[in-house]
C-alpha positions as CSV (number, residue, x, y, z in Angstrom):
1,M,61.8,-3.6,24.6
2,R,59.3,-6.4,24.5
3,E,60.1,-9.9,23.6
4,I,59.4,-10.9,20.0
5,E,58.1,-14.4,19.8
6,Y,55.6,-16.3,17.6
7,R,53.5,-19.5,18.1
8,G,52.4,-21.9,15.4
9,W,50.8,-25.3,15.2
10,D,53.1,-28.1,14.0
11,S,50.5,-30.4,12.4
12,H,53.0,-33.2,11.8
13,N,53.8,-33.6,15.5
14,K,50.5,-32.2,16.8
15,R,52.0,-29.6,19.1
16,W,52.5,-25.8,19.5
17,V,56.0,-24.5,18.8
18,Y,57.3,-21.2,19.9
19,G,60.1,-19.0,18.5
20,L,61.1,-16.9,15.5
21,L,58.8,-16.8,12.4
22,L,60.5,-17.6,9.1
23,M,59.4,-18.2,5.5
24,D,61.4,-20.8,3.5
25,A,62.2,-20.7,-0.2
26,K,59.1,-22.7,-1.0
27,G,56.8,-20.2,0.8
28,H,56.2,-22.3,3.9
29,Y,55.9,-20.6,7.2
30,R,58.3,-22.0,9.8
31,I,58.9,-21.5,13.5
32,Q,62.6,-21.6,14.5
33,Y,62.3,-23.0,18.0
34,D,66.0,-23.7,18.6
35,P,68.6,-20.9,18.2
36,R,71.0,-23.3,16.5
37,R,68.8,-23.9,13.4
38,F,65.9,-26.3,14.1
39,S,62.6,-25.2,12.6
40,V,59.3,-26.8,11.7
41,I,56.6,-25.9,9.1
42,V,53.5,-24.6,10.8
43,D,49.9,-24.0,9.8
44,P,49.8,-20.4,8.5
45,D,46.3,-19.9,10.0
46,S,47.6,-20.8,13.5
47,I,50.4,-18.2,13.7
48,G,50.1,-15.7,16.5
49,E,52.5,-13.1,17.9
50,Y,53.2,-12.8,21.6
51,T,51.6,-9.6,22.9
52,G,54.2,-8.9,25.5
53,I,51.6,-9.3,28.2
54,K,51.0,-12.2,30.6
55,D,47.7,-13.2,32.2
56,E,47.0,-13.4,36.0
57,N,48.7,-16.9,36.1
58,D,51.8,-15.5,34.4
59,K,51.0,-17.3,31.1
60,K,52.0,-15.5,27.9
61,I,49.1,-14.1,25.9
62,Y,49.4,-14.7,22.1
63,E,47.3,-13.4,19.2
64,G,44.4,-15.8,18.8
65,D,44.2,-16.6,22.5
66,T,40.8,-16.8,24.1
67,C,40.7,-15.0,27.5
68,E,38.2,-14.7,30.3
69,V,38.2,-11.2,31.6
70,V,36.5,-9.4,34.4
71,K,35.3,-6.0,33.4
72,M,34.2,-3.5,36.0
73,Y,31.3,-1.1,35.3
74,P,30.6,2.0,37.4
75,T,27.2,1.8,39.1
76,Y,25.5,5.2,39.5
77,G,23.2,6.3,42.2
78,K,20.3,8.7,41.6
79,Y,22.6,11.6,40.7
80,F,26.3,10.5,41.2
81,Q,28.7,7.6,41.4
82,T,29.6,6.4,44.8
83,D,33.2,5.2,45.6
84,D,32.5,1.5,45.9
85,A,29.7,1.3,43.4
86,Y,31.0,-1.1,40.7
87,S,29.5,-4.2,39.2
88,A,31.6,-6.9,37.5
89,E,30.9,-8.9,34.3
90,R,32.8,-12.0,33.2
91,I,33.2,-12.0,29.4
92,I,35.1,-14.2,26.9
93,C,37.3,-12.3,24.5
94,V,39.9,-13.0,21.8
95,C,43.3,-11.3,21.5
96,S,43.7,-9.8,18.1
97,F,46.0,-7.4,16.3
98,I,43.8,-4.5,15.1
99,D,44.8,-1.0,13.8
100,G,48.4,-1.5,14.9
101,A,47.8,-2.6,18.4
102,F,46.9,-5.8,20.3
103,R,43.3,-5.7,21.5
104,I,40.8,-8.0,23.1
105,R,37.4,-8.3,21.5
106,R,34.3,-10.5,21.6
107,K,32.9,-11.3,18.2
108,Y,29.2,-11.4,19.2
109,L,28.9,-8.1,21.1
110,N,27.9,-5.7,18.3
111,R,27.9,-5.5,14.5
112,R,31.6,-4.6,14.4
113,G,32.4,-7.3,16.9
114,E,34.4,-5.0,19.1
115,E,34.3,-4.2,22.8
116,K,35.6,-0.9,24.0
117,F,37.6,-1.2,27.3
118,E,38.4,1.9,29.2
119,E,41.7,2.1,30.9
120,G,41.5,0.4,34.3
121,S,38.2,-1.4,33.5
122,I,39.8,-4.9,33.2
123,K,40.6,-6.3,36.6
124,K,41.5,-9.9,35.8
125,C,42.5,-11.7,32.6
126,K,43.0,-15.4,32.2
127,V,43.9,-17.4,29.1
128,I,41.4,-20.3,28.8
129,G,42.2,-21.5,25.3
130,N,42.7,-20.3,21.7
131,I,40.6,-20.0,18.6
132,Y,42.3,-22.9,16.9
133,E,41.9,-25.6,19.5
134,N,38.8,-24.3,21.3
135,P,36.4,-22.5,18.9
136,E,33.5,-23.6,21.0
137,L,34.5,-21.0,23.6
138,L,33.2,-18.3,21.3
139,K,29.8,-19.7,20.5
140,T,26.8,-17.9,21.9
141,E,23.6,-19.4,23.1
């Protein structure tokens, strides 16, 4: 069973808090970061669920994280693919919850904004920021 954890931005103390997601009687979203009872109100737009996956540096990947991934593409010869014929591309993606699953996507790739990744095509994944603190990572030239 995977660990259930949420992350949210505590705008009062200007920090990320991690823990259980709650809603109080006034409709505010809170993160309970201490098992005894301590919780703080968080910005609802910043809330992200832990995916259950860690990056290559053992850092937890949350919904809304911006990741740099290395995608491998097969390189074909004239008529067939050779064993070591792969080329790599570094791309910036965002972790999102789409159609009941955590997926990584890049907004500027196509009209739907989704990248299709075949199993085994991602060789490296590193968290480099998130869409709340680092929106400039998603800008195209």
